[in-house]
C-alpha positions as CSV (number, residue, x, y, z in Angstrom):
1,M,17.9,16.5,4.9
2,T,18.0,17.0,8.0
3,F,15.9,14.6,11.0
4,C,13.4,16.9,11.5
5,E,12.4,17.0,8.7
6,L,11.2,12.3,8.7
7,E,8.1,13.6,10.7
8,L,10.2,12.0,13.8
9,H,8.1,11.9,16.9
10,P,10.3,15.3,18.8
11,A,11.2,13.0,22.3
12,L,13.0,10.5,19.5
13,L,14.9,13.7,17.8
14,A,16.2,14.8,21.2
15,S,17.5,11.9,21.8
16,L,19.7,11.6,18.9
17,P,23.6,11.8,20.0
18,A,24.3,15.1,18.9
19,T,27.2,13.8,16.5
20,L,24.2,12.7,14.5
21,Q,23.8,15.2,12.4
22,R,21.8,13.9,10.0
23,P,20.8,11.0,8.3
24,T,22.5,8.0,5.9
25,P,20.6,7.3,2.5
26,I,19.0,4.5,4.2
27,Q,17.6,6.6,7.1
28,Q,16.5,9.0,4.7
29,R,14.6,6.3,2.7
30,A,13.4,4.1,4.9
31,I,12.0,5.3,7.9
32,P,9.0,8.0,5.5
33,A,8.5,3.9,4.3
34,V,8.5,2.5,7.8
35,L,6.4,4.8,9.0
36,A,3.8,4.6,6.2
37,G,3.5,1.3,7.5
38,E,5.0,-0.4,4.6
39,D,6.1,-3.5,4.2
40,L,10.1,-2.8,3.5
41,L,12.9,-4.8,2.2
42,A,16.4,-2.8,2.6
43,L,20.0,-3.6,1.4
44,A,22.5,-1.3,2.4
45,R,25.9,-2.2,2.9
46,T,27.6,-2.5,6.8
47,G,28.1,0.1,9.0
48,S,25.4,2.2,7.2
49,G,23.3,3.1,9.5
50,K,20.4,0.3,9.7
51,T,19.9,-0.1,13.3
52,L,17.8,3.4,13.2
53,A,16.7,3.0,10.2
54,F,14.2,0.6,11.7
55,G,14.4,1.1,15.1
56,L,13.0,4.6,15.3
57,P,10.2,4.4,13.2
58,L,9.8,1.2,14.8
59,L,10.0,3.1,18.1
60,Q,7.5,5.2,17.6
61,R,4.7,3.2,15.9
62,L,5.1,1.6,19.4
63,D,2.3,2.0,22.5
64,A,3.7,3.1,25.7
65,T,0.6,2.9,27.6
66,S,0.3,-1.4,26.6
67,S,2.2,-3.8,28.5
68,R,1.8,-6.8,25.6
69,V,4.3,-7.5,23.1
70,Q,3.7,-5.7,20.1
71,G,7.4,-5.7,18.6
72,V,10.2,-8.4,17.5
73,V,13.3,-7.3,16.5
74,L,15.7,-10.7,15.5
75,V,18.9,-11.0,14.7
76,P,21.5,-14.3,14.2
77,T,23.9,-13.2,17.2
78,R,23.8,-12.6,21.1
79,E,26.8,-9.5,20.4
80,L,23.8,-8.0,17.5
81,A,20.8,-8.5,20.1
82,T,23.2,-6.9,22.6
83,Q,23.9,-4.1,20.1
84,V,20.9,-3.1,18.5
85,S,18.9,-3.3,22.9
86,E,22.4,-0.5,22.9
87,A,21.6,1.5,20.1
88,L,17.8,1.7,20.7
89,K,17.5,2.2,24.7
90,T,18.3,5.6,24.7
91,G,15.5,6.3,22.4
92,A,13.3,3.7,24.3
93,D,13.4,5.5,27.0
94,A,12.7,8.6,26.2
95,L,9.0,7.5,24.5
96,G,8.7,5.8,28.0
97,L,9.4,2.2,26.2
98,R,10.4,-1.1,27.7
99,I,12.8,-3.2,25.5
100,V,14.4,-6.8,26.7
101,T,16.8,-8.7,25.1
102,L,16.1,-12.5,24.5
103,C,19.3,-14.6,24.1
104,G,21.0,-17.5,25.5
105,G,23.8,-17.9,27.2
106,V,21.5,-15.7,29.9
107,A,19.3,-17.6,32.6
108,Q,16.4,-18.0,31.3
109,E,14.9,-17.2,34.8
110,Q,16.2,-13.7,34.1
111,Q,14.5,-12.9,31.9
112,M,11.1,-13.8,32.2
113,S,11.0,-11.7,35.2
114,E,11.9,-8.7,32.9
115,L,8.6,-10.5,30.0
116,A,6.6,-9.6,33.7
117,L,6.9,-6.1,33.0
118,G,5.1,-5.4,30.0
119,P,8.1,-4.4,27.2
120,Q,6.6,-2.8,24.1
121,L,10.1,-4.3,22.4
122,L,12.1,-7.4,22.8
123,V,15.6,-7.9,20.5
124,A,16.1,-12.4,20.5
125,T,17.7,-14.3,18.9
126,P,15.5,-17.1,16.9
127,G,16.4,-20.0,19.4
128,R,15.9,-18.7,23.0
129,L,12.9,-16.7,21.5
130,W,11.2,-19.8,20.4
131,D,12.3,-21.4,23.6
132,L,9.8,-19.9,25.5
133,L,7.4,-19.2,23.2
134,S,7.0,-23.1,23.2
135,Q,6.7,-22.9,27.5
136,Q,4.0,-21.1,26.6
137,V,5.3,-17.7,28.9
138,L,5.5,-16.0,26.0
139,V,2.8,-14.7,23.7
140,L,3.2,-12.6,20.4
141,D,-1.5,-12.7,19.3
142,A,-0.6,-8.1,19.6
143,L,2.7,-7.9,17.3
144,H,2.3,-5.4,14.8
145,M,6.0,-5.1,13.4
146,L,8.9,-7.5,13.1
147,V,12.5,-6.8,11.8
148,L,14.7,-9.6,10.5
149,D,17.8,-7.6,11.4
150,E,21.0,-9.4,8.9
151,G,17.7,-11.0,6.8
152,D,19.9,-12.9,4.7
153,R,21.6,-14.8,7.6
154,L,18.3,-15.3,9.2
155,L,16.9,-17.1,6.1
156,E,20.0,-19.3,5.6
157,M,19.1,-23.3,6.3
158,G,20.5,-22.3,10.5
159,F,18.0,-20.2,11.3
160,W,15.1,-21.3,8.9
161,P,13.1,-23.6,10.2
162,D,13.4,-22.3,13.9
163,I,12.1,-18.4,12.0
164,Q,9.2,-20.8,10.2
165,V,7.6,-21.9,13.5
166,I,8.5,-18.4,14.7
167,L,6.3,-16.9,12.6
168,S,3.4,-18.9,13.3
169,A,2.7,-17.6,16.6
170,M,2.7,-14.2,15.2
171,P,-0.4,-13.0,13.9
172,D,-0.6,-12.5,10.4
173,A,-2.0,-9.1,9.8
174,R,1.8,-7.4,10.6
175,Q,4.4,-5.0,9.1
176,T,7.2,-6.9,8.1
177,L,10.8,-5.7,7.6
178,L,14.3,-7.2,6.3
179,F,17.7,-5.3,6.5
180,S,20.4,-6.7,5.2
181,A,23.5,-5.9,3.7
182,T,23.6,-9.0,1.6
183,L,21.4,-11.4,-0.2
184,P,22.1,-13.7,-2.2
185,A,20.2,-15.0,-5.4
186,E,18.9,-18.2,-3.8
187,L,17.3,-16.1,-1.1
188,E,15.0,-14.4,-3.0
189,S,12.7,-16.1,-2.8
190,L,12.2,-16.2,0.5
191,V,12.2,-13.1,0.8
192,S,9.2,-13.1,-1.0
193,G,6.9,-15.0,0.7
194,L,7.8,-13.1,3.7
195,L,6.9,-9.7,3.0
196,R,4.2,-8.0,1.6
197,A,4.2,-6.0,-2.2
198,P,7.0,-4.9,-0.1
199,R,8.6,-1.3,-0.9
200,R,12.5,-2.2,-1.9
201,I,15.3,0.1,-0.7
202,E,19.2,-0.6,-2.5
203,T,21.2,2.4,-1.2
204,D,24.2,0.6,-2.2
205,P,25.1,-1.4,-5.1
206,L,24.1,-5.4,-4.3
207,N,26.5,-7.0,-2.0
208,G,29.4,-3.9,-3.1
209,V,32.1,-3.2,0.1
210,A,32.0,0.3,0.8
211,E,34.0,2.3,-1.2
212,D,35.7,4.0,1.6
213,I,37.4,-0.1,2.0
214,E,40.6,-0.2,1.2
215,E,41.7,-4.2,0.2
216,R,44.3,-6.2,0.1
217,L,45.2,-9.2,-1.1
218,Y,48.4,-11.3,-0.2
219,L,49.4,-14.3,-1.5
220,V,51.6,-16.3,1.0
221,N,52.3,-19.4,1.8
222,K,49.5,-22.1,3.7
223,S,52.7,-21.7,6.7
224,S,53.0,-18.7,6.0
225,K,49.9,-16.9,7.4
226,V,50.2,-16.9,11.2
227,P,53.8,-15.3,10.8
228,A,52.6,-12.6,8.2
229,L,49.7,-11.2,9.9
230,V,52.5,-10.4,13.0
231,A,55.0,-9.1,10.5
232,L,51.9,-6.5,9.6
233,L,50.9,-5.5,13.0
234,K,54.6,-5.3,14.2
235,E,55.6,-2.7,10.9
236,H,51.9,-1.1,11.3
237,A,51.1,1.0,14.4
238,W,47.1,0.3,13.4
239,P,45.9,0.9,17.7
240,Q,43.0,-1.6,16.4
241,V,42.6,-4.8,14.3
242,L,39.9,-7.5,13.8
243,V,41.2,-10.6,12.6
244,F,39.1,-13.2,11.8
245,I,39.1,-16.6,11.0
246,S,36.7,-19.3,9.9
247,A,37.2,-22.0,12.2
248,R,36.0,-21.4,16.1
249,D,39.5,-24.2,17.3
250,S,41.7,-22.4,15.8
251,A,40.8,-18.9,16.6
252,D,42.1,-19.1,20.4
253,G,45.7,-21.3,18.9
254,V,46.5,-17.8,16.9
255,A,45.8,-16.3,20.0
256,R,48.7,-18.4,21.4
257,K,51.0,-17.3,18.7
258,L,50.5,-13.5,19.3
259,I,50.6,-14.0,22.9
260,K,54.1,-14.9,21.9
261,A,54.7,-12.5,20.0
262,G,53.9,-9.7,22.1
263,V,50.7,-8.7,20.7
264,A,47.8,-7.6,22.9
265,V,45.5,-10.3,22.1
266,A,42.1,-11.9,22.5
267,A,39.9,-15.2,21.3
268,L,35.8,-14.6,20.3
269,H,34.1,-17.2,19.4
270,G,30.4,-19.2,19.6
271,D,32.4,-21.8,22.1
272,K,33.3,-19.1,25.1
273,E,30.9,-18.7,27.7
274,Q,28.2,-15.4,27.3
275,G,29.8,-13.7,30.5
276,V,33.1,-14.3,28.7
277,R,32.7,-13.1,25.3
278,E,30.7,-9.9,26.2
279,Q,34.2,-8.8,29.0
280,V,35.9,-10.3,25.4
281,L,34.1,-7.5,23.3
282,A,34.0,-4.7,26.2
283,D,38.4,-5.1,26.8
284,F,39.0,-4.8,22.6
285,K,36.1,-1.6,22.2
286,A,38.1,-0.4,25.4
287,G,41.2,-0.5,23.4
288,R,42.4,-2.9,26.3
289,V,43.1,-5.6,23.9
290,R,44.8,-4.4,20.3
291,V,44.3,-7.3,18.3
292,L,40.7,-9.6,18.2
293,V,40.6,-12.6,16.5
294,A,37.0,-13.7,16.1
295,T,35.0,-16.5,13.4
296,D,32.5,-15.9,11.6
297,L,29.5,-16.0,13.7
298,M,31.3,-12.6,15.7
299,A,31.1,-11.0,12.4
300,R,27.5,-10.0,12.7
301,G,27.2,-8.3,16.0
302,I,31.1,-6.4,16.5
303,H,31.1,-2.1,16.1
304,V,34.0,-0.2,16.4
305,E,33.7,3.3,15.8
306,A,36.3,4.0,13.7
307,L,38.2,0.8,13.2
308,P,41.0,1.1,11.6
309,V,41.8,-2.7,10.0
310,V,40.1,-5.7,9.8
311,I,42.6,-9.3,8.1
312,N,41.0,-12.5,7.2
313,L,43.3,-15.0,8.3
314,D,42.1,-17.1,5.4
315,L,38.8,-16.5,3.5
316,P,35.4,-17.1,4.3
317,V,33.7,-20.9,2.1
318,S,30.7,-18.5,1.6
319,A,31.3,-15.1,-0.7
320,P,28.6,-12.5,1.2
321,V,30.3,-13.0,5.0
322,Y,33.5,-11.6,3.0
323,V,31.3,-8.5,3.0
324,H,30.8,-8.4,6.3
325,R,33.9,-9.3,7.8
326,V,35.6,-6.0,5.5
327,G,32.3,-4.4,6.5
328,R,33.2,-3.8,10.5
329,T,35.8,-1.4,9.1
330,A,34.8,1.8,7.2
331,R,31.6,2.5,9.2
332,A,29.3,5.7,9.5
333,G,31.9,7.3,7.6
334,H,35.4,7.0,8.1
335,A,37.3,4.8,6.0
336,G,39.2,1.5,6.8
337,L,41.5,-1.0,5.2
338,A,40.5,-4.4,5.0
339,I,43.9,-7.6,4.4
340,S,43.4,-11.1,3.1
341,L,46.0,-13.5,3.7
342,V,45.3,-15.4,0.7
343,C,47.1,-19.0,-0.3
344,H,46.6,-21.0,-3.7
345,G,43.8,-23.2,-2.3
346,E,41.6,-20.7,-1.5
347,T,41.1,-19.8,-5.1
348,E,37.6,-21.2,-4.9
349,P,36.1,-18.8,-2.3
350,L,38.9,-16.0,-4.0
351,A,36.7,-16.0,-7.3
352,A,33.6,-16.3,-5.2
353,I,34.0,-13.2,-3.5
354,R,35.3,-11.4,-7.3
355,T,32.2,-12.1,-8.9
356,L,29.5,-11.3,-6.2
357,T,31.4,-8.3,-5.1
358,G,32.7,-7.1,-8.9
359,R,35.5,-6.4,-8.1
360,E,39.2,-7.2,-9.2
361,L,41.3,-8.5,-6.0
362,A,44.1,-8.3,-6.8
363,L,46.9,-10.4,-5.3
364,L,49.8,-8.9,-4.4
365,A,53.5,-10.3,-3.0
366,L,53.2,-8.8,0.4
367,P,57.7,-8.5,0.9
368,G,59.4,-10.5,3.1
369,F,56.8,-14.2,2.3
370,P,58.0,-15.1,-0.7
371,V,55.6,-17.8,-2.0
372,T,57.3,-21.1,-2.8
373,D,53.4,-23.5,-2.6
374,Q,52.0,-24.6,-5.7
375,P,49.2,-24.4,-7.5
376,G,47.1,-27.4,-6.8
377,S,46.3,-28.8,-10.9
378,G,43.2,-30.6,-9.4
379,E,45.3,-34.1,-10.1
380,G,46.6,-36.5,-7.3
381,K,49.7,-35.9,-5.8
382,R,50.2,-40.1,-6.3
383,P,51.2,-41.5,-9.5
384,P,48.5,-43.7,-11.5
385,R,48.3,-46.9,-10.1
386,D,49.7,-50.0,-11.7
387,K,46.5,-51.8,-12.1
388,Q,47.9,-55.1,-13.0
389,A,51.0,-54.6,-11.2
390,N,47.9,-54.7,-8.1
391,R,46.2,-57.7,-9.4
392,R,50.1,-59.6,-9.2
393,T,50.4,-58.4,-5.4
394,Q,47.4,-60.3,-4.7
395,V,47.6,-63.1,-5.9
396,K,50.8,-64.0,-4.2
397,R,50.0,-66.0,-1.4
398,S,53.8,-66.0,0.5
399,V,57.0,-63.7,1.0
400,K,59.3,-65.9,-0.8
401,Q,57.4,-64.4,-4.2
402,F,57.7,-60.8,-3.1
403,K,61.2,-61.9,-3.7
404,G,63.2,-61.0,-6.9
405,K,64.7,-63.6,-8.8
406,A,68.2,-64.8,-8.4
């Protein structure tokens, strides 16, 4: 199948990059459904082309002669908002449509000036969108299309209250599309309340990892993780490496240790100012920085063509986050490698990841890093307390009473 067979506008077809020869499976199935006006639940792995799968038909269904907001794409992070806007800009320009990106880290005054120009499409993070709605500088009464990109993240408790109030500001008679790579079972009920008789599309095993990703898990001591990371970076000539870590306050510390080891590295996390985050990501994509140490907040907004390697310095507590992390590699038909450095204290998250993905994920030994830590037994390190001795101690009143008999 070709893009020409999907009944897309000629101007949209002409705007597609020359490298896009054929639509991906998710694009083949989603684009006709969106053009037909159906609500859609689309589940496909990261790097499968989801942005154009909803973006192309979304642009085609907007009216360029109107200066009112007709479509909204909600995303969980600023980086993803920028990425989606950039991916859709060429097609929007071809159709005479205006896109405005609304996210934190940018002055509201600047965004309000852009809104005054009458955009047809907004790409927004929930917090900033609700800020502008609550100030009544933005109305969505003409909206007829809503996209929840990375829907599983948007339905989690951190975002869900904002999503609910945003939905209350939108017309009920709208087309709603939810796209995600993972969908935990506990979120299924929320999805059913958002979508009306949706078509469900799954192009890959639910919560699965792409077959083009080689996964290697090394068992190491907890204290050996950073030295093991340094050893791997020195042994292999990978041009770009994305390193994930869960704690944002540890990202800078790891980066400093890599700098001491002579590695060109930068850290990316939510505590950095927006301008700094944008520059760090631009430097990494341009190859000026070889290694990027990022938190999970960034897992949804980093797209680097042909990124060869992702390394998990620790395992995420949430199993779906693992799928999103490793999905930063092996995108758009490229192969990739995902390495995880695992210690004995991470048996529970590892078990959850194995259950979610249905993969064996055997632990390997890393040469030069013997494991001396012992698995936890589940018991406390202290010996059982002698309660009787404690009671004897409590009734003593002087130093002499603590002295043994002569």
